[in-house]
Structures are given as structure tokens and as C-alpha cells.
C-alpha positions in Angstrom: 20.7 70.1 -15.7 18.0 69.8 -13.0 14.5 68.8 -14.1 13.0 69.2 -10.6 11.0 72.3 -10.2 12.2 74.5 -7.4 9.5 75.6 -4.9 9.4 79.4 -4.3 9.9 80.7 -0.8 6.4 80.7 0.8 7.3 83.8 2.9 7.8 85.8 -0.3 4.5 84.6 -1.7 2.7 85.9 1.5 3.9 89.4 0.7 3.0 89.3 -3.0 0.0 86.9 -2.8 -0.2 83.3 -1.7 -0.1 80.4 -4.2 -3.2 79.4 -5.9 -3.5 76.1 -4.0 -4.4 74.9 -0.5 -1.6 75.2 1.9 -0.2 72.5 4.1 0.9 72.8 7.8 4.5 72.8 6.4 3.7 75.8 4.3 2.1 77.6 7.2 5.2 76.9 9.4 7.5 78.1 6.8 5.5 81.3 6.0 5.4 82.3 9.6 8.8 80.9 10.5 7.5 78.8 13.3 8.0 75.1 14.1 5.3 72.8 12.5 4.3 71.8 16.1 3.3 75.5 16.7 1.0 75.3 13.7 -0.7 72.2 15.3 -0.9 74.0 18.7 -2.6 77.0 17.0 -5.1 74.6 15.5 -5.9 72.9 18.8 -6.2 76.2 20.6 -8.1 77.8 17.6 -5.6 80.6 17.5 -4.1 80.4 14.1 -5.5 80.6 10.6 -8.5 78.3 10.2 -7.7 75.0 8.6 -9.9 72.1 7.4 -9.5 68.4 6.9 -9.3 66.5 3.7 -9.4 62.9 4.9 -6.5 62.8 7.4 -4.7 65.9 6.0 -5.1 69.5 7.2 -5.2 72.2 4.6 -5.5 76.0 4.7 -7.2 78.2 2.2 -4.9 81.0 1.2 -7.7 83.6 1.4 -8.4 82.5 5.1 -4.6 82.8 5.9 -4.6 86.4 4.5 -7.8 87.3 6.4 -6.2 85.9 9.6 -3.1 88.0 9.1 -5.2 91.1 8.4 -7.3 90.5 11.5 -4.2 90.0 13.7 -2.6 93.2 12.4 -5.8 95.1 13.0 -6.1 93.8 16.5 -2.5 94.6 17.3 -2.9 98.2 16.0 -6.1 98.7 18.0 -4.4 97.4 21.1 -1.4 99.8 20.8 
């Protein structure tokens, strides 16, 4: 019997609502199915969801991630 709590697939939570916690770069990479280095490049180029620092750690607010996705989808639809 396993006592370790299994983590849900973050991509599934994006469709049904993100978890009620700040997301890590690993979470963002898994949600968007990109390498973690891509997440860091997005941050350096200010292209991806906005993140913020807590000490030396980067975190992402789930509301900001959803807003970023909505903005990207809207921009893509307007460009088509």
C-alpha cells in the first residue's frame, strides 16, 4: 500500500482549472509540454506567463497563467 500522494497531471488541471497553489517552472513546462529551459527562455524574453520571485525561486500565479493563455488564444484568433 502506497502512502505517497500521487500528483495529478497538470495538463488536465489546466483544462478544468489550475491547482490552488503557486506553480513552479516544472509545472509550467509540464502543462505546456515544453522543456523547462523553454520556460526560462520565455521568462528572459518576457514572452510566457508572468512569474515572480520568492527568494531564489520563480513561481507563477495560476490566474496569471490562465490570463496569458486567454490572451494568446485571442491574439491567434485575431491574426487568422
